[in-house]
BAVEXSE-915729 format. One record per residue: x, z, y of N, C-alpha, C, O in turn. Coordinates in pm, 1 decimal. Each point is the difference from the previous one (the first is absolute). Example, Ala and Ser with C-alpha at 12.3 -4.5 7.8 and 13.67 -1.06 7.14 Angstrom:
BEGIN
      n.xx      n.zz      n.yy     ca.xx     ca.zz     ca.yy      c.xx      c.zz      c.yy      o.xx      o.zz      o.yy
    1319.0     780.0    -569.0     -89.0       0.0     119.0      90.0       0.0     120.0     103.6      66.5      -1.9
    -138.6    -138.5     106.9      82.0       6.0     119.0     -77.0      73.0     109.0      50.9      16.9     110.8
//
This chain:
BEGIN
      n.xx      n.zz      n.yy     ca.xx     ca.zz     ca.yy      c.xx      c.zz      c.yy      o.xx      o.zz      o.yy
     650.7    5079.2   -1328.9     140.6     -85.5      26.3      79.5     126.6     -92.4      -5.3     122.8       6.3
      69.6    -205.3     -81.4     131.0     109.7     -56.6     136.7       3.1      92.5      26.9     -61.4     103.2
      54.8     164.1    -186.3     133.7      26.3     135.3      35.7    -134.9      25.3      -8.0     -51.4     111.6
      51.5     -12.8    -224.8     108.8    -123.3      -1.3     -72.8     -94.0     118.0      48.1     -28.8     109.6
    -151.4      -2.5    -152.7    -105.4     -94.3     107.1      17.7      81.1     144.6      61.0     -52.5      93.1
     -98.4     136.5     -86.6      -2.7      66.5     136.0     131.8     -25.4      78.2      10.4     -61.6     106.1
     117.0     137.7    -199.4     125.8      -8.4      85.7      30.9    -164.5      29.6      63.1     -30.3     101.3
    -110.6     -73.3    -194.7       5.3    -126.8      55.1     -54.1     -40.8     111.4      53.9     -83.1      73.1
    -175.0     142.4     -47.7     -79.3     -42.2      85.5      62.6      38.2     141.3       2.1     -74.8      97.8
      56.3     223.6    -105.0      20.8      62.5     110.0     149.3     -90.8      65.7      29.6     -20.7     117.7
      33.3     -14.0    -225.7     148.4     -90.2      30.7     -48.1    -135.0      51.0      70.8     -54.8      84.4
    -194.4     -12.7    -129.1     -13.9    -101.4      53.8     -58.0      -5.1     138.2     -18.5    -107.9      56.2
     -13.0     233.3       4.2     -75.4      32.7     133.1      88.5      69.8     107.8     -47.4      46.1     103.9
     169.6     -42.4    -134.1      94.6      92.3      80.3      32.4     -88.6     153.1      71.5      60.2      80.2
    -111.9    -170.8     -48.3      37.6     -79.5     113.2    -149.7      34.4      88.5      -4.2     -28.8     119.6
     -97.8      82.3    -177.6    -120.0      -7.2      32.7     -48.7     123.6      60.6      -9.4     104.6     -64.2
     -29.0    -118.8     216.5     -39.7     124.1      93.8    -187.9     -16.8      49.7     -59.7     -98.2      44.1
      27.0     190.3     -64.5    -155.4       4.1      23.7     -59.3      80.5     116.5      14.0     120.6      20.4
     -91.9    -222.1      61.9     -87.8      59.2      97.6    -126.1      -4.0     -38.0     -64.3    -104.9      -2.2
       9.0     238.5     -37.1    -143.3     -16.7     -24.9     -67.0     105.0     101.7      52.6      25.5     108.4
    -174.2      34.3    -152.0     -91.4      67.8      87.4    -126.5       0.6       6.9     -71.3      -0.1    -100.3
      20.9       0.9     238.3    -120.6     -29.8      43.8     -27.1    -140.3      58.9      89.3     -84.8       1.3
    -216.7      59.9      48.8     -18.8    -158.3      50.3      10.8      31.0     142.6     -43.5     105.4      46.4
     101.9    -197.2      24.9       2.0       6.3     154.8      99.3      85.7      46.6      10.5      42.5     115.1
      76.9     -14.5    -229.7     148.1      61.9      69.4     108.2     -58.6      14.9     108.6      57.8       2.3
    -128.5    -201.1      11.8     117.5     -86.8      62.6      94.6     -38.9    -119.8     100.5     -59.8      38.5
    -107.8      77.6    -161.0      63.1     -26.3     -73.3      73.5    -142.6     -33.0     113.4     -16.3     -45.1
    -219.4     -90.7      83.7      55.6    -132.5      22.7      87.7     -30.2     108.7      87.3     -86.3      -9.1
    -110.9     166.1     128.6      74.5      -3.0     117.8     140.9      10.2     -38.4      97.2     -69.2      30.4
    -111.9     185.9    -114.6     182.8      79.4      -2.8      58.4     -70.5     -84.2     119.3     -23.1      19.5
    -197.7     -42.3    -160.1      88.1     -91.7     -88.3      32.7    -121.8      77.2     108.8     -44.2     -37.0
    -156.0     -16.9     118.3      41.2    -117.3      89.1      83.8      10.1      67.6      82.9     -90.6       7.6
     -71.5     215.4      74.3     121.3      35.9      82.6     112.6      16.0     -95.2     101.1     -68.2      16.5
    -111.0     163.6    -127.6     118.6      16.3     -64.5      44.7    -141.9     -81.8     116.3      -9.1     -39.2
    -198.5     -85.3      18.3      42.7    -136.0     -44.3      58.2     -77.2     102.2      77.6     -91.2     -28.2
    -105.1     116.6     134.8      68.3     -72.6     115.9     153.0      49.6      40.5     102.1     -66.2      18.5
    -122.2     181.9     -13.3     137.7     101.6      21.1     104.8      -5.3    -120.1     118.5     -33.2      -0.9
    -195.2      73.1     -90.1      76.6      32.3    -117.9      55.6     -83.8    -119.6      84.3      22.0     -87.0
    -162.5    -122.8     116.9     -21.5    -115.5    -117.2     -47.1      11.8    -136.9      48.6     -59.4     -96.2
    -151.6     144.6      93.9     -72.6      42.5     -89.8     -99.9     -79.7     -55.1     -58.1     -62.9      88.4
      12.2      39.2    -209.9    -106.6     -72.8     -68.3    -107.7      67.2      -7.8       6.5     103.5     -66.4
    -140.5    -140.3     131.7    -117.7      64.0       5.5     -95.6     -52.6    -125.1     -24.3    -116.9     -29.8
     -12.3     212.1     -20.6    -114.2       0.5    -104.8    -125.6       6.9      77.1      -2.3      95.8      77.3
     -65.1    -143.7     -76.9    -137.2      18.7      91.7     -94.4      20.8    -135.6     -43.0     -99.0     -59.1
      13.8     232.5      14.1    -109.4       6.6     -96.6    -140.8     -61.9      28.6     -60.3     -61.0     -88.4
      10.9      77.7     210.5    -125.7     -59.4      51.5     -25.3    -161.0     -64.2     -89.8     -40.3     -73.9
     183.5     -17.7     121.8      22.9    -167.4     -53.5     -10.1      41.4    -126.4    -114.2       1.6     -46.0
     225.4      41.4     -41.1      12.2      -8.1    -152.1    -102.2      52.9     -83.0      -9.6     -14.3    -121.8
     -75.1      83.9     207.0    -163.7      37.1     -88.0     -84.2    -126.5     -75.7     -42.7     -21.6    -113.4
      44.5     -51.9     249.1     -59.9    -132.7     -63.7      42.1     -81.1    -118.0     -63.0     -93.2     -50.0
     201.3     151.2       4.8      38.6     -91.2    -146.8       9.8      80.8     -83.7      90.4     -11.7     -82.7
    -157.1      91.8      78.7     -11.6     131.5    -106.5    -119.2     -51.6     -89.9       0.1      18.6    -121.7
     -88.7     -76.0     179.4    -124.8     -31.5     -85.6      -5.4     -86.5    -143.6     -93.8     -10.2     -79.1
     231.0     -49.6      73.7       8.8     -69.6    -118.5      49.0     113.3    -109.2     -25.4     -21.9    -118.4
      93.2     139.4     154.1      50.6      90.5     -64.4    -109.9     135.7     -31.1      10.5      74.8     -97.2
     -91.8     -67.1     179.9    -119.3      95.6     -38.8     -74.2      10.7     -92.9     -71.2     -97.5     -24.0
      60.2     210.2     -57.0     -95.0     -22.6    -104.8    -104.2     121.1      42.5      32.6      86.8      80.9
    -160.0     -91.5    -144.1     -89.2     107.0      -8.7      46.7     131.3     -39.4     -13.8     106.6      60.1
      78.4    -133.7    -184.4      75.7      94.6     -69.6     103.3      95.0      69.3      -9.4     122.7      -2.9
     104.9    -189.6      63.0     105.3      65.5      26.0     -15.5      34.6     153.9      62.9      94.0      48.7
    -165.0    -187.7      40.6     -14.8      42.4     125.5    -149.9       8.7      58.1     -41.0     -57.8     100.7
     -15.7     123.9    -167.4    -147.6     -10.8      20.5     -76.4      -1.1     141.3     -94.8     -69.1      37.2
     170.9     173.1      31.7     -41.8       5.5     158.6      17.8    -130.9      58.1     -85.6     -54.0      70.1
     214.8      -4.7    -104.4      33.6    -119.3      91.5     -68.5    -119.4     -75.8      -8.6    -106.9      60.4
     -37.8     116.2    -180.3     -74.6    -113.5     -17.1    -140.2      -4.2      15.7     -66.8    -102.6     -12.1
      16.3     230.4      42.9    -110.3     -24.0      83.6      -8.1       3.9     122.9    -109.2     -24.9      51.1
     201.4      51.4      16.2       3.8     -31.1     123.5     -10.8    -125.2      45.9     -67.0     -36.5      96.5
     163.6     -58.2    -198.3      17.2    -145.3       4.7    -160.0     -83.7     -22.2     -33.6    -105.6      53.7
     -22.6     164.2    -119.9    -105.4     -70.9     -24.0    -154.5      45.0      56.4    -110.7     -19.0     -50.3
     153.4      89.8     182.3    -133.7      31.8     105.5      17.7    -105.1     129.9     112.6     -25.3      42.7
    -204.1     -19.5       2.1      14.5     -62.9     133.5      58.4      80.1     109.0       8.8     122.2     -11.9
      31.4    -183.6     117.2      63.3      75.3     108.1    -116.8     101.3      50.0    -119.2     -27.3      14.0
     178.2     139.6       7.1     -34.0     108.0      73.1    -117.3      99.6     -94.9     -69.5      89.2      48.7
      70.3    -127.8    -179.6     -87.6      36.4     -82.6      25.9     150.7     -32.3     -94.1      79.4      -4.0
     224.9     -40.8     -19.3      35.1      97.0     -46.8      -8.8     117.5     129.0      51.4     110.7     -16.4
     -94.0    -132.6      94.7      -6.5     102.7     132.7    -177.6       8.0      -7.1     -56.4     100.6      43.0
      -3.5    -187.9     -86.9    -133.7      33.1      22.6     -91.5     105.0     -90.4     -10.5     -18.3    -121.3
     -40.6     104.8     173.2     -93.0      96.8     -84.1     112.0      81.8     -84.6     -20.6      31.9    -117.1
     150.3       2.0     191.1      75.3     125.4     -93.1      53.6      90.2     137.9      23.5     -58.3     105.8
     -12.9     156.8    -115.7      80.1      87.0      56.3     145.9     -11.9      37.8      52.1     -73.7     -83.7
      32.6     111.8     168.8     128.9     -25.3      10.1      72.0      52.6    -110.9     102.6     -58.1     -35.5
    -154.3     192.5     -43.2      78.5      33.8     -89.2     -10.6     -82.8    -132.1      94.4      -3.4     -79.0
    -220.5     -68.5      55.1      -8.5     -86.8     -97.8      74.8    -118.2      -0.1      46.0     -42.3    -106.1
     -28.6     -14.9     209.5      67.7     -89.3      30.8     150.6      21.2      -6.7      72.9     -93.1     -34.1
     -27.3     205.4      63.7     132.7      60.0     -38.5      16.5      -1.2    -136.7      93.8     -64.3     -47.0
    -179.6     132.8     -34.4       8.2      23.7    -130.3       8.0    -139.3    -104.1      35.4      -2.3    -117.9
     -86.0    -124.1     214.3      18.6    -113.7     -59.4     114.6     -88.2      15.0      12.8    -102.7     -66.5
      60.0     137.5     142.7     140.8     -42.6      21.6      77.1     -47.7    -114.4      12.0      87.5     -85.8
      39.5    -189.5      59.7      71.2     -20.5     -88.1     150.4      51.9      20.7      73.9      10.2     -98.0
     -46.4      10.1     178.5     146.6      59.4      37.4      -1.4     152.6     -23.0     103.2      61.9     -25.7
    -243.2       4.9      37.8       7.0     137.6     -29.1      21.7       4.8    -144.5      43.5     105.2     -47.0
     -65.9    -197.3     -24.8       9.0      29.8    -156.4     142.8     -60.0     -31.1      31.0       9.0    -118.8
      35.0     -51.2     177.6     139.6     -46.5     -37.9     -16.8    -124.8     -39.9     101.2     -34.7     -60.9
    -172.2     -41.0      65.3     -20.0    -182.7     -49.7      63.2     -80.7      75.4      13.1    -116.8     -36.5
      38.9     159.9     155.5      71.2    -130.1      91.6     128.8      15.4     -16.3      65.7    -104.1       0.5
       4.1     227.7     -18.2     134.6      11.5       6.4      70.7     -75.1     -77.4      95.8     -64.8      42.2
    -146.4      64.2    -202.1      47.9     -99.3     -89.8      37.2    -119.0      38.3     107.4     -48.1     -36.0
    -199.9     -20.1     121.3      24.1    -145.5      33.3      94.0       4.7      98.3      85.1     -88.9      -3.3
     -78.2     180.2     100.5     127.1     -12.4     119.5     134.9       6.5     -74.4      90.4     -75.0      36.8
     -70.5     164.4    -144.3     116.4       5.9     -91.4      52.7    -112.0     -54.9     117.8     -35.1       7.2
    -227.0     -33.2     -74.9      12.8    -124.4     -69.2      50.4    -133.2      93.4      90.0     -79.6     -26.9
    -182.5      83.1     150.3      84.1     -74.6     101.4     110.6       2.4      55.3      62.5     -99.2      37.5
     -17.6     252.1     -24.3     126.3      -0.4      71.8     101.9     -44.7    -112.7      97.0     -69.5      30.2
    -120.9     111.4    -164.4     122.3     -12.1    -116.4      32.2    -139.4       2.9     112.0     -40.5     -31.1
    -228.7     -53.6      76.1      11.1    -146.7     -20.9      54.4     -85.9     133.1      -4.3    -123.0       2.3
      51.4     196.3      98.1      43.0     -46.8     126.8     170.9      39.3     -18.2      53.9      82.9     -73.4
       2.7    -177.2     170.2     178.8      37.9     -17.1      21.9     141.0      66.3     -59.2      72.7      79.8
     175.0     -71.6    -154.3      43.9     162.7      75.6     125.7     -17.1      58.6      95.1      70.2     -34.2
     -86.2    -156.2     118.6     121.3     -29.6      91.5      35.7      62.6     126.8     111.0      17.2      50.2
    -260.0      21.8       3.2      -1.0     104.1      72.6    -115.6      84.1      16.0     -90.5     -21.9     -80.5
      67.9     132.0     182.9     -87.5     119.8     -21.3    -129.1     -54.8      36.9      -8.5     -74.7      97.4
     -96.2     106.7    -169.8    -137.1     -42.9       9.0     -62.8     122.3      51.0      30.1     115.3     -30.9
    -114.6    -151.3     106.9     -90.3     121.1      70.4    -159.8     -35.3     -17.7     -62.6     -89.5      56.7
      21.8     172.5    -138.5    -138.6     -20.2     -61.6     -90.4      76.9     130.9      15.3     114.6      42.2
    -107.9    -214.2       2.2     -94.0      41.4     106.2    -143.0     -16.9     -93.4     -59.1    -103.8     -29.9
      32.0     221.8       1.1    -167.1      -0.5     -58.2     -51.1     148.2     -11.1      60.4     101.6     -34.6
    -189.2    -120.5      74.3     -53.8     112.0      -6.7     -59.2      86.0    -125.7     -29.0     119.0     -11.4
      23.8    -223.9     -73.1     -97.4      67.3    -143.4     113.6       9.0     -95.4      31.9     -84.2     -83.9
      25.4     200.6     109.2      76.0      70.8     -96.1      16.8     149.0      33.8      41.9      18.6     114.2
     -63.6      85.4    -183.1      18.7     129.0       5.4     133.8      72.3     -27.9      71.8     -54.0     -84.1
     -30.9     158.1     136.9     111.5      72.3       6.1      21.6      23.5    -186.4     108.3     -18.6     -55.6
    -215.3      55.2      -5.6      13.5      27.0    -141.9      46.1    -128.2     -89.5      90.3       0.8     -83.6
    -169.4    -106.6     118.4      34.6    -101.5     -73.3     130.7     -71.2      52.2      65.4     -64.5     -82.0
     -26.6      71.1     202.2     140.8     -60.2      41.0     116.6      93.6     -56.1     101.0     -56.2     -42.5
    -108.7     192.9      39.8     120.3      78.5     -33.8      63.7     -35.7    -128.4     122.5      10.3      -7.1
    -197.6     -55.4    -106.9      89.4     -42.0     -97.4      92.0    -119.0      -7.7      86.3     -13.6     -86.8
    -110.9     -70.4     182.9      43.5    -117.2      53.2     141.4       9.4      76.2      93.2     -79.7     -10.5
    -100.1     216.4     103.5      95.3      12.7      83.1     158.0      28.0     -64.8      22.1      96.0     -73.8
      63.1    -176.4     106.0     115.5      59.6       1.9      76.8     112.7      46.6      92.1      61.3     -54.1
    -163.0     -42.8     193.6      35.7     104.5      70.8    -110.7      25.8     106.3     -55.7     -93.3      57.8
      24.3     233.8     -32.8    -102.6      18.6      83.8     -25.6     -65.4     134.1    -106.9     -44.5      41.8
     241.1      47.7      25.7      -9.0     -81.2     120.9      -9.0    -151.2     -27.4      39.3     -71.1      92.4
     -67.0      33.4    -160.7     -19.1    -164.8     -50.7    -167.5     -34.1      61.2     -55.6    -109.2     -11.7
       5.7     211.7      66.9    -170.8     -21.1      44.8     -15.2     109.2     103.6      57.4     107.9      14.7
    -152.5    -169.9      52.2     -78.3      97.8     116.3    -119.0     -29.3       0.5     -27.1    -116.6     -28.6
     -51.3     182.8      51.2    -156.2      -9.8      52.6     -56.4       1.5     100.9      -9.5     115.4      41.9
     -39.7    -195.7      28.4     -30.6      24.1     144.5    -132.3      17.1      13.3     -76.8     -65.1     -70.7
      41.0     135.3     142.8    -171.5      87.9     -12.9     -39.3      -9.5     142.8      58.6      78.8      74.2
    -153.7    -166.0     -14.8     -40.5      16.0     114.4     -95.9     122.0      69.5    -105.3      16.4     -61.7
     117.4      41.5     139.0    -121.9      96.2      44.7    -130.4     -94.8      13.4      -3.2    -120.8      23.7
     -91.8     201.1     -43.3    -120.3     -38.4      21.1     -41.0     -99.4     112.7     -55.9    -109.5      -6.1
     102.6     184.2     112.5     -32.2     -72.3     140.2      71.4    -141.5     -29.9     -68.9    -100.3     -18.2
     223.5      95.8      13.3      57.7    -128.8     -10.1     -41.0     -90.6     -87.3      19.2    -120.1      19.3
     -79.8     166.6    -124.2     -56.3    -105.9     -94.8    -106.9     -54.8      45.8      -6.6    -122.8       3.8
    -118.5     217.3      48.6    -106.2     -70.7      45.2      28.7     -98.1     113.5     -84.0     -82.4      36.3
     201.5      93.3      17.1       1.2     -96.5     134.4      54.2    -116.8     -71.0     -40.4    -114.3      21.2
     125.6     142.3     -99.3      68.7    -113.5     -70.9    -139.8     -88.9    -103.6       2.1    -123.1      -1.4
     -73.1     171.4     -48.9     -67.1     -61.9     -73.0    -122.6     -65.0      50.3     -66.4     -89.0     -53.1
      43.7     167.5     197.9    -127.1     -36.4     101.9      17.1    -156.9      60.1     -82.7     -89.4      18.2
     253.4      98.9       7.9      44.6    -128.9      58.1      -7.7    -122.4    -128.1     -55.3    -109.5      10.5
     114.8     153.9    -110.9      26.5     -94.2    -117.8    -127.9     -67.5     -47.9      -2.3    -117.6     -36.5
    -113.6     205.0      38.7    -141.9     -77.9     -70.6     -77.0      -9.5     174.3    -117.4      36.9       0.5
     150.1     -62.8      80.0     -48.7     -27.8     109.8     -30.6    -163.3       3.4     -91.9     -58.6      57.2
     209.5       0.5    -144.8     -62.3    -167.6     -41.6     -90.3      12.0     -75.1      13.8      73.0     -98.1
    -149.7    -150.3     124.7    -107.9     -22.9     -90.2      27.7     -53.9    -118.8     -67.9      38.0     -95.4
     138.8    -105.4      81.2      54.5     -80.5    -109.3      65.9      82.1     -94.0     -36.8      14.7    -116.5
     120.4      30.7     161.3      71.2      94.5     -86.7     -77.8     128.6     -56.2      42.9      66.0     -94.6
    -136.4     -43.7     148.4    -108.4     142.9      -7.6     -72.5     -63.7    -124.1     -43.1      63.1     -96.5
      37.2    -196.6     115.4    -134.7     -71.8    -118.5      58.4     -17.7    -127.5     -50.1      27.1    -109.1
     186.0     -86.0     139.2     101.1      11.3    -127.8      37.8     115.6     -62.7      49.2      -6.5    -112.6
     -66.1     121.7     173.7       3.3      98.5    -105.2     -97.0      80.6      -1.3      32.0     103.3     -58.7
    -157.0    -102.2     103.7    -118.5      84.4      -3.2    -133.3     -87.1      26.6    -106.1      42.4      45.9
     137.3    -176.8     -86.4    -127.1     -43.3      17.5     -79.1      -9.7      99.7      49.1     -24.4     110.2
    -190.8      41.2    -124.6     -99.8      -4.6     122.1     -30.0     176.6      40.7     -92.3      24.8      77.5
     152.2      57.0    -118.8     -11.2     141.6      -8.2      28.2      19.3     154.3      78.5     -65.3      68.8
    -183.9     199.8     -18.7      29.9      25.6     137.4     151.7      50.8      33.4      37.2      98.8     -63.3
      38.8    -147.3     141.4     135.7      18.6      30.4      27.4     157.8      29.5      96.2      55.7     -52.8
    -174.9       5.9     129.6      -6.5     149.5      21.3     -14.2      72.3    -110.2      78.5      93.0     -18.6
    -161.9    -116.0     -58.5     -43.4      68.9    -146.2     132.6       3.5     -69.2      69.2     101.1     -12.1
     -36.0    -237.0     -38.2      82.8      -5.3     -72.3     155.7      39.7      27.5      82.9      34.4     -84.2
     -66.6     -48.0     218.9     141.3      64.4      57.0       9.0     139.7      -8.1     108.5      50.5     -29.1
    -221.1      29.2      53.6      -4.8     136.8     -18.1      31.8      34.9    -165.7      86.7      78.9     -37.8
    -172.7    -152.3     -45.4      74.9      -2.0    -128.0     132.1      -8.4     -41.7      59.1      80.2     -72.4
      -6.3    -206.1     134.3     141.3      -8.3     -25.6      66.3     118.1      38.2      79.8      53.2     -77.2
    -106.4      -2.9     196.7      89.6     103.2      42.1       4.8     137.1     -79.6     104.3      62.0     -20.9
    -212.4     -28.3     -14.8      -5.3     112.2     -84.0      41.9     -33.4     -97.5      66.2      96.3     -38.6
     -57.5    -194.3     -52.1      70.6     -51.6    -117.7     138.0      40.0      11.9      65.9      68.4     -78.3
     -30.7    -122.8     191.6     178.7     -17.8      -7.7      43.5     139.9      54.7     120.3      24.1     -10.6
    -196.5      68.3      65.4      22.2     126.0      25.6       8.5      85.1    -161.2      64.4     102.2     -23.4
    -129.4    -161.7     -49.8       4.5      64.6    -131.9     137.5     -43.5     -80.9      71.1      77.7     -63.7
     -52.5    -202.1      78.8     140.2     -48.5     -41.2      96.4      54.0      72.5     101.6      36.0     -59.5
    -111.4     -17.6     206.7     120.2      85.5      41.1      43.3     132.1     -52.6     115.7      23.6     -34.9
    -233.4      78.0      29.9       8.1     111.7    -104.6      68.1     -18.4    -121.3     101.5      62.5     -30.9
    -153.6    -143.3     -34.4      77.1     -24.5    -156.8     148.2     -39.4      22.5      86.9      41.0     -77.0
     -53.2    -135.4     202.5     126.4     -39.0      -6.8     103.7     106.8      23.7     109.4      -7.8     -55.9
    -147.2     131.9     156.9      73.3      85.4      41.3     -25.7     124.2    -115.8      74.8      97.7      -1.6
    -150.5    -107.3     -62.7       2.2     115.8    -130.9      91.3     -45.5     -99.2      73.9      75.1     -63.5
     -80.7    -222.7      48.2     101.6     -26.7    -122.6     142.6       7.2      66.1      94.0      60.0     -52.1
     -86.1    -137.3     190.2     158.4       5.5      39.9      51.4     151.8     -22.0     101.3      23.6     -65.8
    -175.4      71.7     123.1      65.0     149.3      -7.4      28.2      33.2    -175.1      99.3      53.5     -49.3
    -186.5     -90.2      -0.4      30.9      29.6    -177.4     136.0     -95.8     -35.9      79.3      28.7     -89.6
     -72.6    -101.3     143.0     115.1    -104.0     -49.5     141.3       4.6      95.9     103.1     -54.8     -39.1
    -109.2     110.1     138.9      73.5      17.5     101.8      38.7    -133.0      71.7     117.2     -33.8      16.8
    -223.0     -37.4      23.5      36.3    -126.8      53.5     -70.4      32.2     144.1     -88.1      81.4      27.7
     160.3    -177.0      55.8     -19.8      52.4     136.7    -115.3     -99.1      92.2       3.9    -123.0       4.7
     -90.1     198.3      55.0    -128.3     -35.7      69.2      52.6       3.7     192.8      44.7      92.7      67.6
     -65.7    -187.6     -44.0      12.5     -40.5     152.4    -124.6      -6.2      69.8     -73.6     -93.0     -32.9
      26.7     184.3     136.9     -82.2     -11.2      39.2      -7.9    -130.4     120.6      84.8       0.8      89.2
    -164.9     -84.2     -91.5     -31.2     -83.5     100.5     -90.3      29.4     110.2    -115.1      12.3     -41.9
     127.4       6.3     190.4     -59.2       0.7      74.1      -6.9     -72.1     134.7     -55.9      40.5     102.0
     111.0    -134.6    -116.9      38.7    -117.2      88.1     131.3      30.8     126.5      53.0     -86.8      69.2
     -25.8     225.7     -67.1      83.6      29.1     117.7     125.9     -41.1     -21.6      66.9     -23.9     100.6
      -4.7       5.9    -233.1     132.7     -20.0     -47.9      32.1    -157.5      24.6     -68.8     -81.9     -61.0
     154.2      44.6     134.2      12.3    -158.4       7.9      21.1     -53.7    -135.4      48.0      69.6     -89.6
     -83.3    -193.2      73.1      43.7     -62.1    -133.9     135.7      -9.7     -37.9      31.9      12.4    -118.2
      64.8     -36.9     221.9     119.0     -35.2     -15.6      64.3     181.8     -42.2      81.5       5.8     -92.0
    -109.1      84.3     138.8      55.4     125.7     -55.1     -62.4      29.8    -140.2      72.8      71.9     -68.5
    -180.4    -106.5      13.9     -42.5      15.5    -117.9      72.9     -83.8     -91.5      53.2      42.6    -102.5
     -51.2    -178.0     145.8      74.6     -79.8     -87.3     138.2      31.3     -41.2      43.8     -36.5    -109.0
      43.8     121.5     217.5     109.2      29.5     -22.4       4.9     112.1     -89.4      93.2      10.6     -79.7
    -202.8      90.0      87.4      -1.3      90.3     -93.6     -13.9     -13.5    -119.9      59.6      62.2     -87.9
    -150.2    -155.9      74.1     -15.6     -52.4    -166.1     109.6     -84.0     -62.6       6.4     -21.5    -121.1
     109.7     -40.9     242.7      97.4     -69.2     -60.4     147.7     103.8     -20.4     109.8     -12.3     -54.4
    -172.9     103.5     122.5     133.2     117.6     -42.7     -40.1      42.4    -109.4      76.4     -10.2     -95.9
    -222.3      76.9      76.3     -17.4      52.0    -140.1      16.5     -97.8    -143.5      13.2      55.6    -109.1
     -15.1    -186.0     119.7     -20.4     -96.9     -80.2     133.2     -42.8      18.9       4.1    -117.4     -37.0
     111.3     155.9      77.8     164.0     -30.9     -30.1      18.4    -152.5      39.6      77.6     -73.4     -61.4
    -152.8      32.2     166.1       2.1    -149.6      65.6     111.4     -33.4      90.2      32.7      88.5      79.1
      28.2    -194.1     -76.4     106.7     -23.4      81.4     -65.5    -120.1      98.8     -87.6     -67.2     -54.4
     117.1      37.3     177.6     -37.5    -116.7      64.9      38.6    -107.5     -73.5      98.0       8.8     -73.9
    -161.4    -109.8      83.5      30.9    -157.5     -58.0     126.7     -58.0      47.3       1.0      28.1     119.8
     102.2     -90.8    -146.0      70.8     -80.8      61.6     -63.9    -142.8      48.6     -62.1     -66.6     -82.8
      76.4      22.4     209.4     -24.0    -106.7     109.1     103.9    -117.0     -56.6      11.9    -106.5      60.5
//
């Protein structure tokens, strides 16, 4: 990206705020609360991923392309947590461009809050107009284990993600992989001066929502 293109992209995203970090940290819950109280538009990155396949190419997005061409759960079989981590498209910056393109195509008449796990501080930093336009929520291992244990207690949801693999085995791999992701988030956030908020389940959602609203410069929506 040359300087002029980079500046144009920054200008196009000045109305965007980012909630990223680790899985199971409550990003979607906080984003929904911000939408209700402050009238922001929420960009759901998990939902958006399903629309990227038409724009994904094996040359530009090799890890993402490889993952999409595997049956459910196969990426977790016969791999260590570190091998799974190293195969993540988001680790290699393959997702952030899709998000930026999607955001640039949306109306800019109000603040957009991005709710998305798959972007690292180092990839996000060049898109930020200000460092306080982003926050990374990272759960403690204990909190995440409780959240994911409840999330995948639903057999249909577990099969959709992991096929017929043993739930206990694959969940242990998932938790170990996510710990590696958290470590990378913290390392890169420190390098780029971006905020990491540790989530342990003791802070009420209302308090966390208020903290992020202040950080993002949000005003309560008029009724």
